[in-house]
N, C-alpha and C positions, 0 to 999 in steps of 0.2 A: 642793895639790901634784899635779902631773900623774902619770898612770899610767906605770909603768915598763915599757918594751918593748925595752930595749937588748939586742942580741945574740939568741941563740936558745937553746932548751933541748931536752934529751933526757929522755924519761920512759919508764919501763918499766911495763907493765900490772901492777897489784897491788903496786907498790913505792911507798914514801913519798918516795924520794930523787929530787930534780930536779937534773940536772947542766947548768950553763950554759956557753955559749961566747960570750965577749965581753960578759959580764954584770957587774954591780956590785951584788950582793945586799946587801953589808954597809952600803954608804953610801946605798942607795936604797930599802931596805925594812926592816921590823921584824917581830918576832914578833907574830902576830895579824892582819897584813894579809891581804887576799884574793888568792888566786892563780887567775887564769883560764888553765886549761891548754890545750894544743893540741887537746884533744877538746871544747872549748867548755864544760866543766864548771867549777864553782867549788870551790875548796879553801881551807883555812886554813893559813897559814904557821906552823909549829910550832917551827922551829929554823933559824938561819942559820949555817952552818958556815964559809963563806968567800964571796968574791965569786962563786965558781963552783959552790957547792953549798948547797942548802937542803932542808928536809924539809917535807912537807905532810900534812894529814889531811883526809878519809880517804885511803887509798892511791889511787894513780892508777887511774881506772876505764876510761880509753880504751885503744885498742890501742897497743902500743909504737911510739914515734915518735922519730926523731932529727932535730935541727936544726929543731924546730918553733917556731912563733910562740907568744907568751904575753903576759900582762900581770899586773903586781902593782899592786893597788889599795889605796892608803893608806886605812885605816879609822879609826884612833884619832887623837884630838886635833883634830877639824875641827868647824866650826860647824854650827848647826842646819839651815841651808839645805842643806848638803851631805847631812846625815842625812835631811832630808825628801825630797830628790831620790832618794836611795838607797832610802828606804822606798817611794816611789812606783814606782820600777823593780821592786822585789821584789813589790809588790802586783800590778803588771801581769803579772809573771812567774807569780805564784801563780794569778791568774785565768786566764792562758793555759793553764796545765797542769792546772787542776781539771777541765777537760772530759774528760780521759782517764779519770778514775775514774767520771764520770757515765754514760758510754756505752761499755760493753764492746765492743759490736759495731763501734765506730769508734775503738777504742783506738789503733790504729796511727796514725790521723790525729791523735789527741789528743797522742800522744807527739811527733809532728813539730811540732805547734803549740807544745808546751812548749819544744822546742829553739829555735823561732823567737822565742818570748817571751824566752828567755835572751839571744839576740842583741839583741833590742830593749832588754833591760835594760842590756846592755853599752853600747849607744849612749846610752841615757838617762844612764848613769853618767858617760860622757864629758861630756855637757852639764852634769850636776850638778857635776862637778869645776870646770868653767870658772866656773860661777856661784859655787861655793864660794870661789874665789880673789877674786872681787869682794866677796863677803859677809864675808870674813875681817877686812878693815880696819874694817868697821862693826859687827861683832858684839861685844856686851858680855857675852854669856853663852855664850861658845864652849865652856866646859867642860861646862855643862849640855847644850848641843846635842851635844857629843861623846858624853856618856853616853847621851843618847837615841839617837844614831846607833849606839852599841854594841848597844843593845837591838834596834834595827832590823836590825842585822847578824845578830843571832841569829835574828830572824824570817826574814831572807833565807836563812840556812843551813837553817832548817827547811823553807822553801818549796822550796829546791833539793833537799833530801832527799826531800820529798814528790814533786817532779817526777821524781826518779830512780825512786822507787817506782812512780809512774804509768807511766813508760816500761817498767819491768820487768813491771808488770801487763799493759800493752799487748802486750808480746812473748808473755806467757803466753796471752793471749786469741788472738793470731795463731796460735800453735802449736796451740792447741785447735781453731781453725777449720780449719787445714790437716789436722789429724788427722781431723776430721769429714768434710772433703771427700774424703780418701783412703779413708774407710770406705764411701763410696757405691759400690754395684755398678753401674757404668755399662752393664753388659751386659744389665741388666734394664730392661724398659719400666715406666714409672710411669703409673698410671691418671690420666687427665686428663679434665676435663669437655668439652674441645674445644680444639683448637689447630691450627696449620698445621705440617706437617713441613718443616723447612728444607732437607732434602736427600733423596736416594733412600733408600727402605726396602727393602733387598735381601733376597731369600729365601736360605735355606740351599741348598746344592747338592742337586740331585735325588737322591732315595733310592729304592731298590728295595723293593717290597712283595711278599711271598711270595704264591704262588698259593693261592687260597681262594675259596669261594663268597661269603664276606663279608670281603673284604680290609680290613685295618686301616689305611686311609688316614688316619683321624682321629688315630691315635697316631703317625703318621709324624713324623720329626724335620725335615720340610721341607714347605712348601706345594706343592712340585713332586715328584711321585712317578712311578715307572716300574712299571706293573702287570705282574707276571710271570705267565705261565701261560695256560692255555686253559679253565680251569674256568668254567662258567656263573656269572655274578655276579648274586646276588639281593638284595644290600644291602651296606652298609658298616658299620663299627663306629660307636658313638655318639660324637657331638661336639656340644657345646652350640651353637657358632657358629664359622664359619670357612669358608675356601674351599680347595680342592685342585685343582691343575692335573695331570691324569692323562694319561700317555702309555701306550698299549697296545703290548706287544711282540709280540703274536700275535693270531690270530683267535679271538674268544670271544663268547659271547652275553651281552648285558646284559638282564636280565629286568625289564620295567617293572612297578611296583606303586605305585599312588597312596598317598602317605603314608609310603612306605618308600624307594622308589627311583623318583622321578618323572623319566622320560626325555622328551626333546623329541619331540613327535609323539604322546606317549602310547602308544607301542608298543615292543616289543622291538627291540633293535639288534644287528646282527652287526658286531663290530669287525674291523679289519685292522691288521696290524703298522704302527706309525708313526702311527696315528690319535691324536688328542688330544681331551680333553673337560674342561670346567670344572664342578666340582660344588660346591654350596653346602650346608653342614651347617645343619640346622634343628632341632636338639635332638631332642625326642620325635617330630617329624614326619619324621625320616629325612633323606634327601639329595635335592636337586633338581639336575638337570642344567641348567646355564645355557646352554651351547652345545656343539656337537660339530663337529669339523673333521676331515675325511678327509685323509690324507697326500697323495692325488692332487689335492686341491683341489676335488673334486666335492662338490656339496651332497648332503644326505641326500635320497633319493627314495623314492617309494612303489613297490609291486610292479608297477604298470602301466607303468612306463617302463624296465624292463630289469634292475632289481636283484633279488637273491634275497629271498624272503620266508620267514620262519620261522613255522610253524604249530604250535600246541600241541594236544595230545591233548584231546578233549572227553569221551571215555569210554574205559574199558578193560574188557576181559573176558579170560577165560582164552584165551591164544593170539592175541588180536587187540586192536587199538587203533583207535579212530575219530577222524578229523580232519575238521573242517569247513573246506571250501575256500571262498574268496571268489568272488564273481561273476566270471566270465571264465575259470574253469577248464575245460579241455577233457578229457573222459574219454580216458584213454590217454596223457596227457602225462607226461613223465618226473618221477620223484620221487627225491630224494636223502635218504638217512638216514645221518648221521654220516660224510659225505663219500663214500658209496657210492651209485651209481645202482642203484635197485632194478629187478629184472626184473618184467615184467608179472604173473608168477605169484605175486609177493610181495604184491600188493594187488588189491583189487576195488573198483570204483566203484559205490556203491549208487545214486547219482543225481548230478546235476550239481554238488552242493555237498559231498558226503561221500565219503570214501575210507576203507576198512577194510583194515588190514594183517592178513594171514592168518597162520595157524600156520606157523612156519618162517621168517618174516620178522623184521625188527627189531620187537620187541613193544611197547615203550613209549618215551616220551621226546618227541622232536620231529622233524619232517621239514621239508625245505626244497624249495620249488618255484622255478622260474625263469620269469618272464614276459617276453614280447618287447614291442616298442614298441607293438603293436596291442592289448595288454591280455590276450592269450591266452598260454597256456603254450607254450614252445618245444617243438615236436613231435619234433625230432631233435637231441639234444644233441651229435651228432658234427658238425653243420654250424653254421657261424657265420652269424648274420643280417647280411648284407652290405649293408644299406640305409643304413649310416652309423653313426657312433659313435666311441668311443675305446677302444682296447685297454687293458686293465688290467695288462699285463705284456709280456714279450718274445714275439714270434712267431718261433719258431725254424724254420729250414729243415731238410728232410731232408738227409742226407749227400749229397755230390756223386755223380751217376750218370754213368758213361761211356757215350757213344753211339757206335755203330760208324761206320766210315768210310762216307761217302755224299756225293753231290753235293747232296742235300737232307736233311740230318740232321733227325730227328724230335725236336727239342728241345721242342716244344709238348706232345708226348705223354709226356714224361719224368715220372718220379715224384718229381722234385725241382726246385726253382728253380735249383739249382746243377748244371751239367752240364760234362762234360769231352768235347771233341770229339777222337776218335782219328783218325789217318790224315792223308793229305796231299792227298786229292782236292780239286780246285777246288770251292768251294761257290757255288751259283747261287741257292739259296733254302732256306727252312725249311718245315716242315709246317704244316697248318692248325690253328689253335686260337683260342679266344675272344679278342676284342680286350681289351687291357689286361694280358695275361699278361706277366710279366717273367722273363727268364732271364739268369743270370750264367754266361757261357761262358768256359771256359779251353781254349786250344788246346795239344794235346800235341806238335805238330810244325809245320813250315813248310808253309803252304798258301795258295792265293790265294782271296780273297773277291771275287767279281764284283759290282760295283755295278749295281743296277737300281733306278731311281727309284721303281718300284711294288713289286716283290717283295722287294728287299733294298737298302734305302736306307742307304748307308754314309756315314760322316762325310767331309765334303769332296767328296762326290759322285764319288769315284774308287775304283778297285780298291785293295785292301789286301793286302799280302803278310804273313802272320802268321809268327811264330817261336814255338818251344816256350816255354810259360810265359806268353805274352801273354794278356790278359784283355779281355773285351768284355761290354757289357750291351745286350741286345736287348729291344724291346717289340713285342708283337703288335698289329697294326692290324686283325686279323680277315681272313678270306678267304685266309689263306696269305701275307699281306703283313706284313713286319717292318721295323722301323727300328732303326738302331744309336744308342744313347744315349751310349755312352762306350767308349773304347778305351785300354788301358794296356799299353805294351810292357814286357816283363820286362827287367830290367837285371842283368847279372852283378855280383858284388861289386866295388866300386871303379870301375865304369864311369862315363865322363864323358858318355855319351850316354843320352838318354831314348827315342830312336826309332831303329829299324833297318828297312831295306827292301831286299828282294832281288827283282829282276824275274824273270819267266819267261824261259826260253831263247828267244833271238831268232835267226832265220836271217840269214846274212851275205850281203850283196849289194854289187856294185861301186858305189863312189861312193854308198853308201846313206845314207838318212836315216830314222830311226825315232823316233816320238814316243810316250812311255809316261807314263801317269798313276801317280805314286808314292804318293799318299794320305797323305803325312806333313804336309801343310799348311804346311811351312816349307822353305826352301832348306837342304839338308844341310850339315853342317860338313865332312864327308869323304865321298868317293865313289871308286869304281873300276869299270873295265870289264874283264871277264874272258872269256877264251876257254875254252870247255868242249869237250873232245874227246868226240865222239859215236861215232866209228868210228876204230879204230887208224890212225894216219897219222904218217909221218916220225918214227919211233921213239917216238911218244907213244901212250899207252894210253887206253882208254875211261875217262872220269871225270877225266883229268888237267886241271888248271886252269893257265892262263897269264895273268897280269895284262898288259894292254896299256898301253903308254905313250901320252902325248899325241902328236898328229900334229906332226911337225917338218919345216919347210922346205916350199917349194912344189913340189919335185920328188920328195918321198918317196913310196914305194910302200907305206908301212905307217903304222899309228897311227890315232888317232881323236880326236874332240873331243866333250865333253859340255857341253850347255847346259841350265842348271837354272832352274826357276821354283818358286813355292810349290806348284804343282799338277802340273807335268810335267817330264820330262827328255827332251831331244832328243839322239839318238846320231847323229853325223855321221862317216861313214867316208871314208877316202882310197880308193885303188884296191883292188880285191879281192885283189890279190896280197900276202898277208900273209907277211912274211919272219920266220922264227924260227930260233934257234940249235938245232943238234942236238948230240949227244954228241961229234962230231968237231970241234966248234968252228967249223963253217962255217954259213952262212946257207942256209936252204932255203925254198921256197914251199909253203905248206900248201894242201891240197885243201879249200877253204872249205865244200864240200858235206858234209864229214865233221866240221864244227865248228859251234858256235853261240856266241853272245855273251850275256852277262847283265850287268846293272848292280847294284851293291851301294852302299848309301848309309847314312850315320849322321847323326843330328841330335840 
């Protein structure tokens, strides 16, 4: 008899009731048949209430399902071949599920295998049913075979129960494994005999270590530390093994001592703010400096090439301390103690290698000397050795100094690189000073700078009219000769021009033509020609300014024309009879001897 799959069923988890839709339970099944639920599990039919309702045992194990597929497998009253086939299916099922209990570590896989075996059993049962139909007509002992099949059915039920237990056990093992994994502290490193890191091993953020003679860098919560303070460092705290990247925030002495604080070069070091060093902990052997990097990028150097050298006291007595100086020390050279330059009365040189600090001076500790590039101590600490090198900080100028009005202002002799030139006198040259001197000059008013290719070489090779606030840079060529390196015109707020030029007053001549060098090095964007009253004339007063229009017409007796190039401007006059309006509203002819003209331009 074929398996019954007509319609669909609805099953509720932990309920024995199966509700069918389109089913015929009364005519197609009987109590004791096997029910294959939508969850793939096997159950026994214990009661058939109607074509649409039956009961199973055990209660439904799967999740609640509506309109699920099912199968009812006839068990009772079939021949031996059918029973044998079913027994074979249950045997395969039992063998497939037994692996779950044999290996707890692979319990999850075993449970899956058990479910696959159940599916295989279902397929085998289909085949067995077909064979049973063929065997029914030839079987003579069907009743005995049915009884045997009933026994095999019980075995199958037992196997299914065991499979369910195996699956339950597998879930338990899986939960235990998940709990074990969750209990592992992944923030801790595990000791390994050797392996390869699959990703970066990042340090904790840099931490500050307090000022001390023996800073506790080993106990720091990071491999990167910031060493605070200026106290001389004689060692670090104990650490069996490890490295620390140390950044110094100030100048301090690192005291070399073999076996405790081994420094590169085997000598004391003076740090600077921003310097870094890498130290390796060696347990009872203290710490070893692996490298030292100055912030300015310069390598560590000895005393003979310009760096400061720290000297330790070799002996002390009441009121005095003796220091041994290295070869190259010059008696009378400067000595610093704790940042202070000592006076000669504070120390006495006993020979070329020893210095004794006397009573009243700094009595004990350490002193510092400074050698120059030749290997001898700098004899005058107020002077810089200008044979070359690199400054270690900013070189600040003195405050600007104002220089009195003159045709040859003494900018070379000024006490500052910044000078302010007062006055309006035309400048023809500057004073004599050494070649290479640089002066930043600010002009306080409008004045003319006369170009001279030797004495005062100006930009563009032309005269320049300054304005208040303009700036220029000059360099001495020696012998009183100077060259202009830069010129910057001052701009009022919101100005659209970067350059402005005003010519000197020019005499007026009939049908005149005057060529002037303007020094702007560009053709201006705007320009004008102005009449300047020098002597009162025609109701105009001294200082009055009258803008002149462009020349108009071929017969005009007034006006002008300006012709511009990047270097010069050419003023071209009409007749000398300049006509202007007076208060009466009539035109009058000016006395040109009492007037001058000047050009103004903006670029």
